[in-house]
N, C-alpha and C positions, 0 to 999 in steps of 0.2 A: 464501491462495492467492491466485496470481495469473493475471490474464485478460488478453487482448489482444482490441480490438476494432477493427476497421477499417470507417471510416466516411467515406464518402464526403460532404462537406461543404465549405463555405468557412468561413472564420475565424468568421464571424458566426454562423453555424450552432453551430459548434464550440462558441463562447464561451456560446450557450445553452442547450445539451445540457451541459456543464460546470455552469450554473448550477444546472439543472433536476436533475441529479445529487445536488449539494449539499443542493437543496431536500428531494430524498426521504429522504437519510439523515438529516436535522436532523428532518423529521416522525416517522422511525419513530423516534429517539431519544425525543422527545416522547411519540410513543405506547406506548410499549413500556416506557416507564422505564428503558430500558439505554441505555449508551454504546458505539455503534458507529463507530469511524474507519475511513475509508478513505484511503488515499495512490494516486493515481494522478499519470501525467504522460505526454505527449502530445505529439506533433510533427506539424506540417502540411507539406502539400506546397509549400505558398505559402513557410513558413518557408525548405522546403530544398528546392528545385526539383530541384537537382542529385542527391540522394543516392537510394538506392535504399532500398525499402520495408525491407531488412534492417537496413541505417543507421539509418533512422529509427526503427525499434522500438527500437536499443538506445538512442538518445537520450532516447526516453519513458521507456525502464527505467532510466535515470539521473537523469532527471528527478524518475520517482516514487522512486526511491529519497531525493532530495534533500526530496522531500515530508515522507516517512517521519521522516527525520534532524529536518528542524524540529520536526515533530507532536511526537517523544520530547523533544527541547531546551525547547521550550516548554513541558512537562508534567514538565519536569526528573527525567526518568527515564532511567537508562545502562542500555540495552539490553545490552551488554555483562556489565553485572552480574546482570541476568536470566539472563540463560544460563548463566553459570556457578551460578545457583542451580539451575536447571532441571536441570543435569548433575549437580550434587551429590545433587539430589531423583533423579535415577536411577538412580545408584548406591546412597544410602541404601536405596531401592524392591529395588534386584538383593541387595542383603544380607538384607534382610527374606525376601526369596522365596526364597533361598538356603538361609538357617536353616529354613524351612517344610519344605524336601524332604527 
């Protein structure tokens, strides 16, 4: 899932929010014993004072996808292969379902 948050804060406050966010995710992973990863990106009016909100959202989106790509590269996971495996799994499930009908 993806979502957008529009936050009115200066650069320092954004860094604090980012750190708090990462701490909450890390704490959840420890407490739950599960692994949750979150990729995010942001753009600030201080960085891009002449851009519209829509243009800044596009930059934040690109940064989020870059973060996601770095995560998977660090883990040695090829997302394209996972997508293909998922497609093959869906086709196999459909075939099984068709046979049952």
